[in-house]
C-alpha positions as CSV (number, residue, x, y, z in Angstrom):
1,M,0.0,0.0,0.0
2,I,1.3,3.4,-0.9
3,A,2.2,5.8,1.9
4,P,-0.2,8.7,2.6
5,V,2.7,11.1,1.6
6,L,3.9,10.3,-2.0
7,P,7.1,8.2,-1.4
8,T,9.5,10.3,-3.5
9,Y,11.9,10.9,-0.6
10,N,14.3,8.5,1.1
11,R,13.7,10.0,4.5
12,A,15.9,9.6,7.6
13,A,14.0,8.0,10.5
14,V,14.0,11.1,12.6
15,S,11.7,14.1,12.9
16,F,12.0,17.5,14.7
17,E,9.3,19.6,16.4
18,R,11.3,22.7,17.3
19,G,14.5,24.5,16.7
20,V,16.6,27.3,18.1
21,G,19.5,28.9,16.3
22,A,21.6,26.1,14.8
23,R,19.9,23.3,16.8
24,V,16.8,21.3,16.3
25,Y,15.0,18.9,18.7
26,T,13.0,15.7,18.3
27,P,9.7,15.3,20.1
28,E,11.6,13.4,22.8
29,G,13.9,16.4,23.3
30,V,17.0,14.9,21.6
31,E,19.2,17.7,20.3
32,Y,20.8,17.7,16.9
33,L,23.3,20.3,15.5
34,D,21.9,21.4,12.1
35,F,24.6,21.9,9.5
36,G,22.2,21.4,6.6
37,A,19.8,24.3,7.4
38,G,17.0,22.6,5.4
39,V,19.3,22.6,2.3
40,A,20.6,26.2,2.8
41,V,17.2,27.5,3.6
42,N,17.3,28.5,7.3
43,S,19.8,31.3,6.7
44,C,19.0,33.0,10.0
45,G,18.8,29.7,12.0
46,H,15.7,28.3,13.6
47,A,13.1,30.6,15.4
48,H,15.1,33.7,14.9
49,P,13.2,36.3,17.0
50,H,13.2,39.0,14.3
51,L,11.8,36.6,11.7
52,V,9.2,35.2,14.2
53,K,8.1,38.8,15.0
54,A,7.8,39.8,11.4
55,L,5.7,36.8,10.5
56,T,3.5,37.0,13.6
57,D,2.9,40.7,13.1
58,Q,1.9,40.2,9.5
59,A,-0.2,37.2,10.3
60,Q,-2.4,39.4,12.4
61,K,-3.0,41.9,9.6
62,I,-3.5,40.2,6.2
63,W,-2.2,36.9,4.7
64,H,-3.2,37.0,1.0
65,T,-4.8,39.3,-1.5
66,S,-3.3,38.0,-4.8
67,N,-1.3,40.0,-7.3
68,I,-4.4,41.5,-8.8
69,Y,-3.8,44.3,-6.3
70,A,-0.9,46.5,-5.2
71,M,1.2,44.9,-2.5
72,P,3.2,47.3,-0.4
73,G,5.3,44.5,1.2
74,Q,6.4,43.3,-2.2
75,E,7.3,46.8,-3.3
76,N,9.4,47.3,-0.2
77,L,11.3,44.0,-0.5
78,A,11.8,44.6,-4.3
79,A,13.2,48.0,-3.6
80,R,15.7,46.6,-1.0
81,L,16.8,43.9,-3.3
82,I,17.3,46.4,-6.1
83,E,19.3,48.7,-3.8
84,N,21.6,45.9,-2.9
85,S,22.1,44.2,-6.3
86,F,22.5,44.7,-10.0
87,A,18.8,44.5,-10.7
88,D,16.2,47.1,-11.8
89,T,13.1,44.9,-11.2
90,V,12.0,41.8,-9.2
91,F,9.3,39.2,-9.6
92,F,8.4,37.1,-6.6
93,C,7.4,33.5,-6.6
94,N,7.4,30.6,-4.1
95,S,10.4,28.5,-4.9
96,G,13.7,28.2,-6.7
97,A,12.3,26.1,-9.5
98,E,9.7,28.8,-10.2
99,A,12.4,31.5,-10.2
100,I,14.4,29.5,-12.7
101,E,11.3,29.0,-14.9
102,L,10.9,32.8,-15.1
103,T,14.6,33.2,-15.7
104,I,14.3,30.9,-18.7
105,K,11.1,32.5,-20.0
106,M,12.5,36.1,-19.6
107,A,15.6,35.2,-21.5
108,R,13.6,33.8,-24.4
109,K,11.1,36.6,-24.4
110,Y,13.9,39.2,-24.5
111,H,15.1,37.9,-27.9
112,Y,11.5,37.5,-29.1
113,A,10.8,41.1,-28.3
114,K,13.9,42.1,-30.3
115,G,12.6,40.2,-33.3
116,H,14.6,37.0,-32.9
117,P,12.2,34.3,-31.8
118,E,14.7,31.7,-33.1
119,R,17.0,32.5,-30.2
120,F,15.6,30.4,-27.4
121,H,18.4,27.9,-26.7
122,I,20.1,28.2,-23.3
123,I,23.6,26.8,-22.6
124,T,24.0,25.0,-19.3
125,F,26.7,23.0,-17.6
126,E,27.2,19.3,-16.6
127,G,26.6,18.7,-12.9
128,A,24.1,21.6,-12.7
129,F,20.9,21.4,-10.9
130,H,18.2,24.0,-11.5
131,G,15.0,22.4,-10.2
132,R,12.4,19.6,-10.7
133,T,10.0,21.1,-13.2
134,I,10.1,19.8,-16.8
135,A,12.0,22.9,-18.1
136,S,14.4,23.1,-15.1
137,L,15.1,19.4,-15.3
138,A,16.1,19.9,-18.9
139,A,18.3,22.8,-18.0
140,G,20.1,20.6,-15.3
141,G,20.4,17.8,-17.8
142,Q,21.0,15.0,-15.3
143,E,19.7,11.7,-16.7
144,K,18.8,10.3,-13.2
145,Y,16.3,13.1,-12.8
146,L,15.0,13.1,-16.4
147,E,14.4,9.4,-16.7
148,G,10.8,8.4,-17.2
149,F,9.3,11.9,-17.8
150,G,9.2,11.8,-21.6
151,P,11.2,13.7,-24.1
152,K,13.6,16.3,-22.6
153,A,12.2,19.8,-23.1
154,P,14.0,21.4,-26.1
155,G,16.2,24.4,-26.1
156,F,19.0,23.4,-23.7
157,D,22.5,22.8,-24.8
158,Q,24.8,21.3,-22.1
159,V,28.6,21.6,-22.1
160,P,31.2,20.1,-19.7
161,F,31.9,22.1,-16.6
162,G,35.0,24.2,-17.1
163,D,35.4,23.5,-20.8
164,Q,35.8,26.9,-22.5
165,K,36.3,25.5,-26.0
166,A,33.1,23.5,-25.8
167,L,31.2,26.5,-24.5
168,E,32.3,28.7,-27.3
169,A,31.5,26.0,-29.9
170,A,28.0,25.7,-28.5
171,I,27.1,29.3,-29.1
172,G,25.2,29.7,-32.3
173,P,22.4,31.6,-34.0
174,Q,19.7,30.0,-31.8
175,T,21.5,30.8,-28.5
176,A,19.7,33.1,-26.1
177,A,21.7,32.9,-22.9
178,I,24.1,31.0,-20.7
179,L,22.8,29.8,-17.3
180,I,25.2,28.9,-14.5
181,E,25.4,28.4,-10.7
182,P,28.3,30.5,-9.4
183,V,28.7,27.6,-7.0
184,Q,27.2,24.3,-8.0
185,G,25.3,22.9,-5.0
186,E,23.6,19.6,-5.9
187,G,26.5,18.9,-8.3
188,G,28.9,18.6,-5.4
189,I,29.8,22.1,-4.1
190,R,31.9,23.2,-7.1
191,P,32.7,26.9,-7.2
192,V,33.1,28.5,-10.6
193,P,36.4,30.4,-10.6
194,N,36.0,34.1,-10.6
195,H,37.9,34.5,-13.9
196,V,35.5,32.1,-15.6
197,L,32.5,34.2,-14.5
198,R,34.2,37.2,-15.9
199,E,34.9,35.4,-19.2
200,L,31.3,34.4,-19.4
201,R,30.2,38.0,-19.0
202,E,32.6,39.0,-21.9
203,L,31.4,36.1,-24.0
204,C,27.7,37.0,-23.5
205,D,28.4,40.7,-24.4
206,K,30.3,39.7,-27.5
207,H,27.5,37.5,-28.8
208,G,24.6,39.6,-27.7
209,I,23.2,36.9,-25.4
210,L,22.2,37.1,-21.7
211,L,24.0,35.9,-18.7
212,L,21.8,34.1,-16.2
213,F,22.8,33.2,-12.7
214,D,21.2,30.6,-10.5
215,E,21.9,31.7,-6.9
216,I,19.1,29.7,-5.3
217,Q,21.5,27.9,-3.0
218,C,24.6,30.1,-3.0
219,G,22.9,33.5,-2.7
220,V,21.7,35.6,0.2
221,G,24.9,35.7,2.2
222,R,25.9,32.1,1.9
223,T,29.4,32.8,0.5
224,G,30.1,35.9,2.7
225,K,28.7,38.4,0.2
226,L,25.0,39.0,-0.4
227,F,25.4,37.2,-3.7
228,A,28.1,34.8,-4.7
229,H,28.8,36.5,-8.1
230,E,30.0,39.7,-6.3
231,W,33.3,38.0,-5.6
232,A,34.0,38.0,-9.4
233,G,33.1,41.6,-9.9
234,V,30.6,40.8,-12.6
235,T,26.8,41.1,-12.8
236,P,24.2,38.9,-14.6
237,D,21.3,40.1,-16.7
238,I,18.9,37.8,-14.8
239,M,19.3,35.9,-11.5
240,A,17.1,33.4,-9.7
241,I,17.2,33.3,-5.9
242,A,15.1,31.4,-3.2
243,K,16.0,29.2,-0.2
244,G,17.9,31.7,2.1
245,I,15.8,34.8,1.2
246,G,12.8,33.3,3.0
247,G,14.7,32.0,6.0
248,G,12.4,29.0,6.0
249,F,9.3,30.6,4.6
250,P,8.6,29.6,0.9
251,L,9.9,32.5,-1.2
252,G,11.7,32.8,-4.5
253,A,12.5,35.8,-6.7
254,C,13.8,36.6,-10.2
255,L,15.9,39.7,-10.4
256,A,16.6,41.3,-13.7
257,T,17.9,44.4,-15.4
258,E,15.5,46.7,-17.2
259,N,17.0,45.7,-20.5
260,A,16.6,41.9,-19.9
261,A,13.0,42.3,-18.7
262,Q,11.8,44.4,-21.7
263,G,9.6,41.6,-23.1
264,M,7.8,40.9,-19.8
265,T,4.7,43.0,-20.1
266,A,1.3,42.6,-18.4
267,G,0.0,39.1,-18.7
268,T,3.2,37.4,-19.7
269,H,3.8,35.8,-16.3
270,G,2.0,35.4,-13.0
271,S,1.7,33.6,-9.6
272,T,-1.2,33.2,-7.3
273,F,0.8,33.0,-4.1
274,G,4.0,34.6,-5.2
275,G,5.3,37.3,-2.9
276,N,2.2,37.3,-0.6
277,P,2.3,39.5,2.5
278,L,3.5,36.8,4.8
279,A,6.4,35.8,2.5
280,T,7.6,39.3,1.8
281,A,7.4,40.3,5.5
282,V,9.8,37.4,6.3
283,G,12.0,38.1,3.3
284,S,12.4,41.7,4.4
285,A,13.2,40.5,7.9
286,V,15.9,38.2,6.5
287,L,17.5,41.2,4.8
288,D,17.4,43.1,8.0
289,V,19.6,40.4,9.6
290,V,21.9,39.6,6.7
291,L,22.6,43.2,5.8
292,E,23.2,44.3,9.4
293,E,26.7,45.7,9.8
294,G,29.2,43.0,10.6
295,F,26.9,40.0,9.8
296,L,28.6,39.0,6.5
297,D,32.0,39.7,8.0
298,N,31.1,37.0,10.6
299,V,30.0,34.6,7.9
300,L,33.4,35.0,6.3
301,R,35.2,34.5,9.6
302,Q,33.2,31.4,10.4
303,S,33.8,30.0,6.9
304,I,37.5,30.3,7.3
305,N,37.3,28.7,10.7
306,L,35.2,25.8,9.3
307,K,37.5,25.3,6.3
308,Q,40.7,25.2,8.4
309,K,39.2,22.7,10.8
310,L,37.9,20.5,7.9
311,E,41.3,20.6,6.2
312,R,42.9,19.3,9.4
313,L,40.2,16.6,9.6
314,K,41.0,15.5,6.1
315,D,44.7,15.2,7.0
316,Q,43.8,13.1,10.0
317,H,41.5,10.8,8.1
318,P,42.9,10.3,4.6
319,S,41.0,7.0,4.2
320,I,37.7,8.7,4.6
321,I,38.1,12.3,3.2
322,E,39.5,13.0,-0.3
323,E,39.0,16.7,-0.6
324,I,37.5,19.8,1.1
325,R,35.9,22.4,-1.3
326,G,33.4,25.2,-1.4
327,S,32.9,28.8,-0.7
328,G,31.8,30.6,2.5
329,L,29.4,28.5,4.6
330,M,28.8,26.3,1.6
331,M,31.4,23.6,2.1
332,G,31.7,20.1,0.6
333,I,33.5,17.0,1.9
334,K,34.3,14.7,-1.0
335,C,34.4,11.3,0.4
336,K,36.4,8.1,-0.2
337,V,33.5,6.1,1.4
338,P,30.0,6.4,0.1
339,N,28.6,9.8,1.0
340,T,25.4,8.1,2.3
341,A,27.5,6.2,4.8
342,F,29.2,9.4,5.9
343,Q,25.9,11.2,6.2
344,K,24.5,8.4,8.3
345,A,27.6,8.3,10.6
346,A,27.2,12.1,11.1
347,L,23.5,11.6,11.9
348,D,24.4,9.0,14.5
349,E,26.5,11.7,16.1
350,K,23.5,14.0,16.2
351,L,24.8,16.2,13.3
352,L,22.7,17.0,10.2
353,V,24.5,17.2,6.9
354,I,23.3,16.9,3.3
355,G,24.4,14.6,0.5
356,A,25.3,15.9,-3.0
357,G,26.6,14.7,-6.3
358,D,30.2,13.6,-6.9
359,N,30.1,11.6,-3.7
360,V,30.1,14.8,-1.6
361,V,28.6,15.6,1.8
362,R,27.5,19.3,2.1
363,L,27.8,21.5,5.1
364,L,25.3,24.3,4.8
365,P,24.9,25.7,8.4
366,P,22.7,28.6,9.3
367,L,24.7,31.8,8.7
368,I,24.4,32.7,12.4
369,V,26.8,29.8,13.5
370,T,29.3,30.6,16.3
371,D,32.8,29.4,17.0
372,A,31.4,26.9,19.4
373,D,28.9,25.5,16.8
374,V,31.8,25.1,14.3
375,T,34.0,23.3,16.8
376,E,31.2,21.0,17.9
377,A,30.3,20.2,14.3
378,V,33.9,19.2,13.4
379,N,34.1,17.2,16.6
380,K,31.1,15.3,15.5
381,L,32.5,14.8,12.0
382,E,35.7,13.5,13.7
383,A,33.7,10.9,15.6
384,A,31.9,10.0,12.4
385,C,35.2,9.4,10.6
386,V,36.5,7.2,13.5
387,A,33.3,5.2,13.4
388,L,33.7,4.7,9.6
389,E,37.3,3.7,10.0
390,K,36.3,0.9,12.3
391,K,33.9,-0.7,9.8
C-alpha cells in the first residue's frame, strides 16, 4: 500500500518539532546540530526572534490578496533587493524552480521582443541542478532526474563544466543565454572560478546573449557576500534566488535588469501565491539580519574557521576524506567512502548534513553559527570518521 505522503523521498527515521539557532530537537527532546539548514534555507537559523516577530505581526494583519492588487510589502522588498544588487526589477514566486522558470522565460522573451524568436536555446553545464519542473530538469540535464518523464524539453545545450572551448563552440544563431550556478550545489559544491564568470560575461556581451545566474543555493549571504557572483566583480542580466531569502518561509525571486526584462509585459507571467504579504514580510526581515553591519564579516570569519578545521580533519582521516571544497558557509566534503555512509555516521553523532553529487557531503549551516557551533560540528565529524574507519 502506498504511503499517505507520496514516497518520493528516502527520509531519515528522525523528525523534529522545534529548533533554536543552529539546533533542532526531536519530540523526545534529543538535540541535533543542524549543518544542513534545510538545504541552505534556514539562513538565520531556527526561530530567529526577528523573523518570528515579522511573521507574527503580518499574520495578524492580512495573509493574502493576490497579485491583482498592489502589495506594499512586495514593493518594499523589491526596492531593497534592487538597492543591494545589479537589478532594476524583481518578480516574486514561491520556490527556486519557479524562479528558474521565469529566468528561462524572460531570456527567451527578450530575444522574441527584439525580433529574434529563433534565439531560445540556453547553454547550461554538466553537474548543474536547476529544479524539478520539466524545463528546469532539462536545464540541469542530469539523466537520473530526467528518466521516465518523456522527451527532454527542447532548447537546452549542455557543455562540460569548465570546458571553455566546448562552451564557445555551443554558441550559435539560436543561443539566447548562458545559465550557470556560481557555486554548484547539488552537483557537489563546485565553485566556478572568478575569472571564468568574468569570461562568461565578456562572451555574452560579445555575442549579444544574456548571462543568467542561479543563486538559489549560493545566494543571500551564503558565501560571505550577499550574492556569490559579487566575488568575481561581474553582474548577470537575470538571476534566480530562493532558499535563504525566506529564512524557512517559501519565497523565491527573479531579479533582472530593465534591458533583460523588456519583453515581460502585463499578462506574460504570474503567480497566485508569489510574494504574498507573509512571505515578503519574512523576506524583508531576513535582509534586516543579513545586511546588518558585521553580519557578512562574521559569515566569512566562520567560513575560514570551518574550512581550516575541515582541512585538518582531512589530513587526520585520509582514508575517509578525499577533498574539502566550497565557498563561504557552503562547504563540501568529497568522500572516499559512500557519502550516504558518511551522512548516516554524522546523523548517529546528532549532526545534520546533506548529500550531494560527486560523492560529496554538504555542510550548509545557518549563517548565524558561532565558534562553538563550528567546533562542535567538526568534533562530531571526527567521531563519524572514526566510526567509519572501524567498519
